[in-house]
Rosetta silent file (secondary structure, phi, psi, omega in degrees, C-alpha in Angstrom):
SEQUENCE: XXXXXXXXXXXXXXXXXXXXXXXXXXXXXXXXXXXXXXXXXXXXXXXXXXXXXXXXXXXXXXXXXXXXXXXXXXXXXXXXXXXXXXXXXXXXXXXXXXXXXXXXXXXXXXXXXXXXXXXXXXXXXXXXXXXXXXXXXXXXXXXXXXXXXXXXXXXXXXXXXXX
SCORE:     score description
SCORE:     0.000 S_00000001
   1 L     0.000  134.862 -179.313   94.857  113.296   97.509 S_00000001
   2 L   -64.558  138.189  176.578   92.866  110.309   98.482 S_00000001
   3 L   -71.608  124.556 -174.120   94.366  107.818  101.037 S_00000001
   4 L   -86.595  -23.730 -170.669   95.054  104.618   99.002 S_00000001
   5 L  -101.952  150.600 -179.768   95.662  102.311  101.945 S_00000001
   6 L   -58.479  151.722  176.539   93.102  100.862  104.348 S_00000001
   7 L   -81.308   -0.109 -177.837   92.374  102.423  107.613 S_00000001
   8 L  -118.281  165.689  179.967   92.694   99.003  109.271 S_00000001
   9 H    55.257 -158.340  179.594   95.473   96.490  109.774 S_00000001
  10 H   -67.878  -13.560  178.603   98.912   97.643  108.739 S_00000001
  11 H   -59.028  -26.197  176.890   97.443   99.827  106.095 S_00000001
  12 H   -67.267  -18.210 -176.842   96.742  102.461  108.682 S_00000001
  13 H  -100.214  -11.004  179.982  100.512  102.924  109.271 S_00000001
  14 E   -70.571  129.348 -179.610  101.294  103.273  105.509 S_00000001
  15 E   -99.364  -45.549 -175.686  101.998  106.844  104.389 S_00000001
  16 E  -174.300  168.368  166.760  103.064  106.091  100.629 S_00000001
  17 E   -63.425  124.116  173.361  105.233  103.930   98.467 S_00000001
  18 E   -79.973  -53.127  179.080  108.810  104.986   99.371 S_00000001
  19 E  -170.154  171.876  168.681  110.663  103.407   96.554 S_00000001
  20 E  -109.167  126.607  178.908  111.247  100.236   94.444 S_00000001
  21 E   -93.440  129.486  179.768  114.529   98.526   95.194 S_00000001
  22 E  -123.778  130.354  176.115  116.566   97.250   92.321 S_00000001
  23 E   -97.548  132.708  176.554  119.807   95.429   92.879 S_00000001
  24 L  -131.779  152.769 -178.664  122.506   96.042   90.212 S_00000001
  25 L   -63.894  -27.575 -174.226  126.187   94.769   90.079 S_00000001
  26 L  -163.714  164.159 -174.538  127.740   98.198   89.768 S_00000001
  27 H   -66.820  -21.580  176.995  127.249  101.940   89.465 S_00000001
  28 H   -68.515  -39.555  179.053  127.772  101.920   85.669 S_00000001
  29 H   -67.983  -37.024  177.637  124.641   99.704   85.256 S_00000001
  30 H   -60.682  -49.481 -174.403  122.673  102.101   87.578 S_00000001
  31 H   -65.317  -39.358  176.658  123.934  105.124   85.481 S_00000001
  32 H   -60.882  -44.979 -175.504  122.949  103.297   82.141 S_00000001
  33 H   -62.472  -47.451 -178.528  119.472  102.508   83.493 S_00000001
  34 H   -64.818  -37.839 -179.519  118.944  106.144   84.695 S_00000001
  35 H   -68.622  -36.957  178.118  120.144  107.444   81.406 S_00000001
  36 H   -63.508  -42.281 -172.353  117.858  105.204   79.345 S_00000001
  37 H   -99.211    0.408  178.885  114.822  106.326   81.309 S_00000001
  38 L    62.727   32.625  172.841  115.917  109.958   81.973 S_00000001
  39 L   -76.478  147.555 -176.235  115.850  109.413   85.786 S_00000001
  40 L  -112.303  136.577  178.690  117.509  111.914   88.011 S_00000001
  41 E   -76.441  143.173  178.784  119.550  111.051   91.050 S_00000001
  42 E  -102.628  -52.071 -177.719  118.289  112.412   94.296 S_00000001
  43 E  -163.333  169.284 -179.110  120.752  111.301   96.890 S_00000001
  44 E  -128.442  164.116 -178.635  123.160  108.541   97.797 S_00000001
  45 E  -164.641  176.377 -179.804  123.855  106.379  100.845 S_00000001
  46 E  -138.233  131.594 -178.223  125.460  103.348  102.257 S_00000001
  47 E  -110.831  111.180 -175.917  123.705  100.612  104.262 S_00000001
  48 H   -62.848  -55.885 -172.388  126.190   98.951  106.653 S_00000001
  49 H   -57.376  -18.764 -179.624  124.130   95.759  107.531 S_00000001
  50 H  -115.353    6.238 -178.235  123.934   94.894  103.844 S_00000001
  51 L    36.856   59.209 -179.658  127.262   96.487  102.836 S_00000001
  52 E  -134.304  142.728  173.259  125.720   98.213   99.816 S_00000001
  53 E   -85.481  147.892 -178.044  125.983  101.626   98.240 S_00000001
  54 E  -126.979  145.437  176.912  122.668  103.187   97.347 S_00000001
  55 E  -127.059  113.001  170.664  121.468  105.616   94.654 S_00000001
  56 E   -98.633  139.349  177.599  117.917  107.027   95.063 S_00000001
  57 E   -86.165  159.532  172.061  116.174  108.602   92.127 S_00000001
  58 L   -67.805  152.304  175.112  113.970  111.636   92.413 S_00000001
  59 L  -120.415  154.454 -176.417  110.220  110.915   92.701 S_00000001
  60 E  -161.783 -166.178 -178.924  107.401  113.091   91.338 S_00000001
  61 L   -54.047  123.792  176.776  104.048  113.091   89.897 S_00000001
  62 L    76.599    5.899 -176.377  103.296  109.552   88.555 S_00000001
  63 E  -144.409  116.599  173.966  106.719  108.246   89.513 S_00000001
  64 L   -80.320  159.048 -178.379  107.878  106.612   92.640 S_00000001
  65 E   -69.627  158.851  169.624  111.547  106.689   93.553 S_00000001
  66 E  -114.161  136.935  169.096  113.906  103.824   92.582 S_00000001
  67 E  -103.058  119.763  169.110  116.652  102.677   94.886 S_00000001
  68 E   -93.228  126.296  179.549  119.590  101.241   93.145 S_00000001
  69 E  -104.129  115.149 -170.564  121.324   98.766   95.433 S_00000001
  70 E  -114.164   81.040 -174.597  125.019   98.385   94.551 S_00000001
  71 E   -69.594  134.342  178.933  126.270   95.551   96.854 S_00000001
  72 L   -91.300  -29.998  179.743  129.912   95.597   97.706 S_00000001
  73 L  -162.116  173.012  179.268  130.006   92.135   99.501 S_00000001
  74 L    85.927 -174.541 -176.643  127.614   89.600  100.942 S_00000001
  75 H   -57.171  -30.660  179.777  124.596   87.831   99.701 S_00000001
  76 H   -66.112  -17.148  176.350  123.279   90.670   97.536 S_00000001
  77 H   -70.583  -17.702  178.985  126.287   90.293   95.231 S_00000001
  78 H  -110.002   27.355  179.817  124.703   86.981   94.090 S_00000001
  79 H   -70.429  136.145 -176.280  121.166   88.296   93.695 S_00000001
  80 H    46.964   47.722  176.500  119.717   86.816   90.501 S_00000001
  81 H    61.856   33.171  173.489  123.061   84.998   89.911 S_00000001
  82 H    85.348   -3.690 -174.230  124.918   88.332   90.230 S_00000001
  83 L   -88.848  -22.213 -179.432  122.985   90.029   87.362 S_00000001
  84 L    90.161 -174.666  176.271  120.665   91.971   89.781 S_00000001
  85 E   151.354 -175.275 -178.972  116.928   92.642   89.378 S_00000001
  86 E   -67.120  124.722 -177.365  113.841   93.973   91.280 S_00000001
  87 E  -101.423  -40.676 -175.025  114.441   93.288   94.929 S_00000001
  88 E  -168.202  165.719  166.150  111.599   94.788   96.907 S_00000001
  89 E  -112.520  139.406  178.866  108.886   97.436   97.272 S_00000001
  90 E  -111.159  130.780  177.430  109.278   99.834  100.142 S_00000001
  91 E  -111.190  135.714  173.863  106.468  101.519  102.093 S_00000001
  92 E   -86.979  126.731 -176.216  107.044  104.501  104.258 S_00000001
  93 E  -117.816  157.608 -179.968  105.229  103.931  107.675 S_00000001
  94 L   -76.170  -25.287 -173.189  104.468  106.217  110.550 S_00000001
  95 L  -155.131   98.596 -174.283  105.860  103.896  113.228 S_00000001
  96 H   -66.171  -34.725 -179.280  108.021  100.941  112.101 S_00000001
  97 H   -69.598  -42.963  176.162  108.103   99.256  115.580 S_00000001
  98 H   -63.311  -41.494  178.159  104.261   99.414  115.973 S_00000001
  99 H   -59.783  -45.624 -179.238  103.839   98.143  112.457 S_00000001
 100 H   -65.647  -36.213  178.038  106.288   95.315  112.964 S_00000001
 101 H   -64.920  -42.567  177.579  104.670   94.382  116.241 S_00000001
 102 H   -60.822  -41.067  177.656  101.202   94.230  114.547 S_00000001
 103 H   -60.129  -53.658 -177.586  102.736   91.950  111.798 S_00000001
 104 H   -61.590  -35.618  176.403  104.181   89.683  114.507 S_00000001
 105 H   -59.006  -29.596  177.687  100.864   89.637  116.312 S_00000001
 106 L   -84.279   -2.493  177.212   99.402   88.381  113.015 S_00000001
 107 L    97.984    4.537 -177.737  101.919   85.502  113.003 S_00000001
 108 L   -93.980  153.174  178.633  104.411   87.035  110.560 S_00000001
 109 L  -108.274  142.008  174.275  108.170   87.230  110.942 S_00000001
 110 E   -94.307  152.642  177.366  110.367   90.204  110.172 S_00000001
 111 L   -61.517  -39.540  177.962  113.724   89.743  108.536 S_00000001
 112 L  -113.457  149.951  179.580  115.494   91.526  111.396 S_00000001
 113 L   -64.611  -33.300  178.310  114.681   91.321  115.145 S_00000001
 114 L  -133.479  149.602  179.033  114.711   95.103  115.388 S_00000001
 115 L   -55.954  145.384  176.105  114.691   97.819  112.638 S_00000001
 116 E  -115.460  156.881  179.558  118.208   98.595  111.321 S_00000001
 117 E   -63.235  131.746  171.681  119.721  101.768  110.114 S_00000001
 118 L   -97.184 -115.650  168.649  119.317  102.193  106.269 S_00000001
 119 L   -74.584  173.730 -169.970  120.749  105.408  105.081 S_00000001
 120 L   -62.797  -17.068 -175.823  121.385  107.806  107.863 S_00000001
 121 L  -101.234   -0.806 -178.961  117.838  109.255  107.712 S_00000001
 122 E  -138.143  158.472  171.843  115.847  106.051  107.865 S_00000001
 123 E  -117.872  145.824 -173.581  115.287  102.816  109.868 S_00000001
 124 E  -142.831  157.849  171.723  114.170   99.763  108.000 S_00000001
 125 E  -157.442  162.536 -168.206  112.958   96.174  108.300 S_00000001
 126 E  -127.799  142.587  173.207  111.625   93.680  105.851 S_00000001
 127 E   -92.080  128.641  179.405  108.584   91.410  105.974 S_00000001
 128 L   -55.965  132.448 -178.370  109.640   87.916  105.054 S_00000001
 129 H   -54.686  -26.582  177.821  108.363   87.047  101.558 S_00000001
 130 H   -60.280  -14.728  177.493  106.598   83.933  102.614 S_00000001
 131 H  -104.508   -5.099 -176.903  103.879   86.091  104.076 S_00000001
 132 L  -125.309   43.253  175.046  103.590   88.553  101.158 S_00000001
 133 L    53.997   34.392  175.384  103.051   86.201   98.205 S_00000001
 134 L    86.520    4.164 -178.079  106.717   85.961   97.586 S_00000001
 135 L   -97.492  119.221  174.007  107.342   89.720   97.432 S_00000001
 136 L   -66.551  117.387  177.302  110.076   91.153   99.686 S_00000001
 137 E  -113.996  122.342  174.286  108.415   94.159  101.411 S_00000001
 138 E   -94.496  142.852  178.769  110.512   96.844  103.182 S_00000001
 139 E  -119.387  134.570 -177.473  109.013   99.022  105.798 S_00000001
 140 E  -122.439  139.698  169.616  110.719  102.343  106.279 S_00000001
 141 E  -120.578  125.328  179.223  110.503  105.027  109.050 S_00000001
 142 E   -84.046  125.969 -175.241  112.031  108.410  108.376 S_00000001
 143 L  -111.348  -12.324 -175.675  113.981  109.435  111.466 S_00000001
 144 L  -157.493  166.652  176.990  115.962  112.458  110.162 S_00000001
 145 L   -71.376  149.290  176.855  116.176  114.811  107.192 S_00000001
 146 L   -64.943  133.271 -177.656  117.821  113.420  104.073 S_00000001
 147 L   -89.560   88.844 -175.646  121.521  114.176  103.748 S_00000001
 148 L   -71.865  -14.607  178.149  121.681  115.394  100.082 S_00000001
 149 L   -82.727   -6.227 -169.388  125.459  116.097  100.504 S_00000001
 150 L   -74.698  145.919  172.056  126.311  112.451  101.248 S_00000001
 151 L  -127.487  166.984  175.299  128.368  110.470   98.790 S_00000001
 152 H   -51.407  -43.772 -177.506  129.386  106.822   98.885 S_00000001
 153 H   -69.995  -47.198 -171.186  132.885  107.798  100.130 S_00000001
 154 H   -69.704  -39.706  178.265  131.718  110.408  102.762 S_00000001
 155 H   -59.033  -46.062  179.756  129.090  107.936  104.176 S_00000001
 156 H   -65.641  -39.213 -177.377  131.652  105.093  104.436 S_00000001
 157 H   -72.674  -38.505  177.788  134.227  107.417  106.070 S_00000001
 158 H   -59.117  -33.122 -178.455  131.682  108.762  108.574 S_00000001
 159 L   -90.796   -2.078  175.166  130.931  105.141  109.587 S_00000001
 160 L    78.841   25.299  177.320  134.639  104.283  109.928 S_00000001
 161 L   -89.905  132.772  176.651  134.515  101.911  106.967 S_00000001
 162 L   -65.225  143.874  168.827  137.767  101.456  104.989 S_00000001
 163 L  -104.341    0.000    0.000  137.573  102.469  101.435 S_00000001
């Protein structure tokens, strides 16, 4: 398969689109969306810094994964006045720290000072939308195998978060 991203700039770090992030107010809305489009759940997680449960759909030929973000508290509960919507596009990169530094060298700011843990298998950071034509762009580095056995409850329990 041909490489779609440039061999220069940050394009040289991008491996592929990882997912499209959609904020929804609850799991029932995510289930309804998945049912409507015949999407299959791949795995679940919980992101502590944004106190949100996550459902990732499977990806395949012609289909990127979708991440349903189900905020439990914080600013994401008010995304699009609480109705949810498309939040970001995420790119898998080979080295999130090197990519972030190159962006800083270009005068851009990241949302976090350092990458933060996403699900237990990835670290993430975001490019502030003022540098990307108003689109929130998430950078992801895979740091461990995906835990397909994780549930919202098991992930929160492992992190010592009360349920």
